[in-house]
N, C-alpha and C positions, 0 to 999 in steps of 0.2 A: 439313515443319514447320520453322519458323525458330527459331534459338536466340535467347535474350534479347538477346544482343549484336548480332544482326543487325537487330533492330527499332529504328527511330529514332523515339523518342517526343518529341523536342525540337520545340517549336513552330517554324513557319517563320520567325517574326520574330526568333528567337534564333539566334545562331551559337555554336558551341562555343568559338570563340576569344574571345567576349565575356566569358567567365568567367575570373577571375584564377587561380583554383586549382581543382583537381579536388575534388569533394565528399569528405568524410571520414565514413565509416560509424561510427556510435556516438560522435560527437564530444561530445555532451552526456550520454552515458550515466552516466559516473562522477559528475558533479555531481548528476544526478537521484537516483541511488541513495544518495548521501551525505545528501541531504535527508530520506531515509526516507519517500518518498511511498508511501502505501498506498491502493489503491482497493478499496472494498468495495461490492458491489451489494446493495441492500436489497430485500426483497419489497415489493409495493405496500402491503400493510396496515401494515407497519412504517414505510414511508416516510411514510404519512399521519400517523402518530403523532409523528414527529420532523420539524419543519419545516426544520432546518438541521443542519450538522455539530456545532455547539456543543451542541445539545440531545442528540445521540447521545453525544457525549463525556461530558457531565454524567451521563447515565444509566449509562454504563459505569463511570465513576469511582465512583458511589455503590454499584454492585454490588461493585466491588473493595474499597471501604471496609468494607462489610458482611461480606464474605468474610474480611477480615483480623481483624475483631473476634470472629468466631466461633471461630477457631483457638486452641488452647492455645499458650502461649509456646514450648514445645519442638517443637510440631508433632505430638505424639502424646500419648495419654493416659498419665498416671502411675498406677502401682499402689502401694498401701501394703502393707507387709508385715504379715501377721497377727501379733499379739502371742502369744508362746508361754507 
């Protein structure tokens, strides 16, 4: 069995000397991660309900707004002390 280094996958019309520099692994990784790219796969039934990413984002934002309005200001219920 050949190692990956031994296999020449370069097309015959290209020569290694034609390339100015050697390829850099992960060259654009940092830029992509800084953009905050998230990929989410939706099930088919959900995908039919939302035609594009803007519709999905609007629906999720409305859920977040509803969630914020239901909470009490401190995040927990307050008790009143019984009068003695």
